[in-house]
N, C-alpha and C positions, 0 to 999 in steps of 0.2 A: 805201458809203464806208468807208474804213479809214484810221486815223491812227496813226502811229508817233511816239513821243517819244524822243529820244536826247540824253543830256547832253553839255555841253561839259566841259572839264577844265582844271585848273591843275597844273603840274608844280612840284615843290619842289627836289629835288637830283638831280644826275646827268644832266640833260638834255643831249642831244647824243650820249650814248653809245649811243643807239638807232640811230645811223647806221652802215651797214656799214663805213665807213672806220675805225671804232673796233672794233665788236664782232666783226669778222672776224679781229681780232688778239688782243683780250682781251674777256672777257664784259663787256657793258654792263649798267648797273643804274640805275634811277630810282625815285623815290617820287613818285607823282602821285595826284590824286583827281578824280573827277567832281564837278561842282557843279550846283546846282539852276537852271541856265540851260540852255535846250534848243534844239535844232532840231526841227522837225516836218516830216514828210512825209505828205501827204494823197493818197490814190489813190481815184479814182472810176471805175467802169466806164462806157463810153460805148456808145450804141446803134450808132454807126457804127464803122469800123475805124481812124479817125484817132488820132494821138497828140498830145495837148495838154500843154504843159509851161509852168507859171507860176513864175517866180522874179523876178529884177530885170528880166528880159525875158519875152516870151511867144512860145512856139513852137507852130506847128501843122504837123505833117508826116505823111507817109503811111507812112514806113518808119523803123525804128530807126537805120539808117545815116545818115539825114539829120539826126539830132539834133545840135545844136551844143553843148549842155551835156554836157561830156565825162563827168562822173560819172553822170548819168542814162543816157546812151547805153551806157556799159560795164556798169552795174548791170542794165539791161534785157537786155543780151546774156547775162550770166552767169545770170540767173534765168529766162530764157526767156519773159519777158513781151514780146510783140512788137507788139501792136496793141490798139486799142479801149480806151485808158485816158487819163485826165487826171491829171497829177501836179503837185502844188503843194508848194513848199518854203517854209518860214517859219522865223524864228529870233528868240529873245529878245534877242540881241545882234547888231548888224550884223556880218556875218561877215568882211568884208574886213580883214585885218591886225589882228585882235583878239588873236592869240596864245593863244587859248583852244581851239585844235584844231578849229575849226568845219568845215573841209573834210573831215576824217576823220569827224566826227560826221554830216555830211550823207551821206557814202558809206555808213557803217554803217546810217543810217536808211533810205536808199534800198533797200539790199539787204534789210533786215528787212521793209520795207513790201511790196516786190515779191514776196518769198518768201511772205509771209503772204497776199497777194492771190491767190497760186496755191495756197493751202492747204497750204504746205510748212513744216513745223517745222524750225527751225535753231537751233543752239547759239550762245552768245556767241563761242565759239572759232572757229566757222566764219565768223561775221560779221566778226570781226577779221581772220582770215586772208585772206578774200576782199577785204575793204576794202584791206588792204596790197597784195594782188595788183593791184587796179585802179590804185591811186595810184602805186605804186612800179614794178611790173613792166610794166604796160600803158601808163600815161601818163608814166612816167619822171620823176615828181616827185622832187626831191632831199630827201625827207623821211624821218623815222624811223618806228618801229613802235609807239611808246608811245600815240599819240593814238587809234588804231583800237581798241586793247585797252581803254583807259580808257573810251571811249565805249560799247563793247559790254558790258563787265562792270559798270561803275559801281563805287562804293565807293572806299576809300583803299587803294592797293596798292603793293607793290614789284614791279617787273617786271624780269626778267633776260633779256638778249638774247644769244643764243649764235651762234657762227660758222656753224652750219647754218641760220640764220635762224628758229629756233624761239624762242618766247617763253614764259617761265615766270611765272605769276602767283602772288604770295604776298600774300594779304590781310593788312593790319595788324590786330592784335587790340587792341581798345579797348573798355572798358566804357562805359556811357552817360555817366558823369560826365567821363571822360577825353575821349571823343569831343566832348562839348559844350564842354569847356574849350578843346580844340584849335581847333574851327571858330570859336569866339567870339574867338579871338586873331587871326584872319585878316581882312585888309582888302584891297579891290581898288580902285585908282584908275585912271581912264582918263587916259592921257598926252595925248590929243588928237592923237596921231600914228598914222596908218595906214600900213602898209608891207607889201610882199610878203616873206614869209619865204624865198622861193626863192633870192634873191640871197645872203642871209646863209648859208643852209644849203649852197648850192653852194660858196661859198668855204670853209666849214668842212669840207665833204667833201674838197675838194682839198688842204687844208693840215693836216688832222688828223695825218697821218703825220709831220709835222715834229716833231723831238724836243721842242721847248719846248711845242708845242700838245698833243702826245700825253701829255706829263707832266701838263699842266694838266687834261686830261680824266681821266686816271687819278686825279689828286688829287680831282676832283669825284666820281668813282665811289666813292672811299674814304669819302666823306661819307654815303653812302646807309645803311649799316648803323647808324652812330651816330645819324643822323636818325630812322631807324625806331625805335630804342630810345628816343630822346627823346620821340617822339610817343606810343608805347605806354605810357610811364611818366608822361605828362602834364607833362614838363619843358619848359614853354613858353620859358623863357629860353634853354635849350640849343638848342631848335628855331630860335630867332631867330639865335643865334650861328652855327649851321651854315649857315643860309640866307644870312647875310651873307658867309660864307666862300665859299659856292658862287657868289655873284654876283661876288665879287672874281676868282675863277678863270674864270668864264664870259666875262668881258670880254676875256680873252686869246685867245679862240678865233677871232674874226673881227672885221674892221672893221665898224662900223655897228651893233654890238650895243648900244652906248650912245651918247649924245650929251649936249650941255651941258644941254638941257632935262630929260632923264631924270636926269642927275647932280644937278641942282638939286633936283628933286623928292625924290630919295632922301636927300640931305643934310638937306633941310628936315624930312622925316619922322623921321629918326634923331635930329636935334637936339630934336625934340618928344617923343621917348620910344620910337619904334619900335625894336625889337631887331634887325631885319634885314629883308631883302626881296630881290626880284629882278624883272626884267621877265618876264612870262609868255611862254612860247614861245621863238622863236628870238632875239628881241630887236629893238631898233630902234624900238619903238613899242608900240601896243596898251595892255595893262594892267600896272600895277605892283602886285605882291603885297607886302604888308607883314605882319609879325608884331609885335603889340604886346599887352602884358598889359592886361587890362580896366581896371585902375586908371589906366593911362597913355593910354587911347584918347581921352579928352576933349581932351587937349592935342594929340594927333595930328590929330583932327578939325578943331580950330581952325587948326592950322598948314597943313592941306591944304584949307582951305575953298574955295580958288579952283579946285580940281580936282573933277571929277565922280566921286563914289563909286558903286560898283556893289555894293549890299547883296546878299549871297548866303549860302548854306549849302552844306556838303558833301552830296553826293547818294549814297545807298547803292545806288540802283537803276541798272542799265544801260539799254540800249535796250529799250523796251517798246511793245507794241500797247496803246494807251489807248482806242481806239474801233474797233469792228468791227460794222458793220451792213450785212450782205450776205445775199443768198440763197446757199445752199450747193449744190454740185452733187449731182445725183441719179444713182443707178446706172442 
């Protein structure tokens, strides 16, 4: 049996510039971080040649081509694992519509687990690239490239997206006290709304070229360097201000990014002392990220008591094999 653990992520500023509709014209940039909420992929060899897959459904098939779960099917094709396995996926947070990049984390975890099952060492860069290839090129999902890299590498990073579809990773530099102060300022609240990001992202991809929307995205990208500087210097108040500005701009990118319930949550949090925030992921539901200084969080907790908080920390590690108990091949 082999178990891989891969983190989910939250994005802060620049989200959406990882779509080709933007970065094929101007370099995209985001700051995002892995968090200590994970997806897990468990692989166990079988005596027979069948393929068993356990997720919200259960599949038992004879051939890879018969697999309905598209991420499992394509990951098995790429890694060359073709039979005699049982694969189970689990998650700390319900994956549908969370805005925490769960689909890409599952893809990275599947690739990592299947390669490891075949005794093949792979880099985080290869996992991220191949996860992008599966989701974007093969399956045609209207998504960007930050989630796959955040899941594979872990940590707090600036990612730069170039028109040749390459991605540059720049880890943020923080000492222990700054890192602790930053993650201690972050809160996550569940909106109670689940949604498919595909509709919002499809619209955003179609309309990004429009002058007003392209300018809004360019203004969001311009927040990345100041946000990075604010994080690295421990300026929590500036982090909140920039996140608030990013959310203001993000709402211009597509219909459905916000709604009255989300707006009410955000206003309630800010009136209680939150400095800024945004919806995680494409928008429309999932989790609301807030920045609040420690001395103000008691009032924020009280104001947001009717909503479910998700306690979390930032996660330095990317995708990892956390359990491996198998026999190894002999020559």
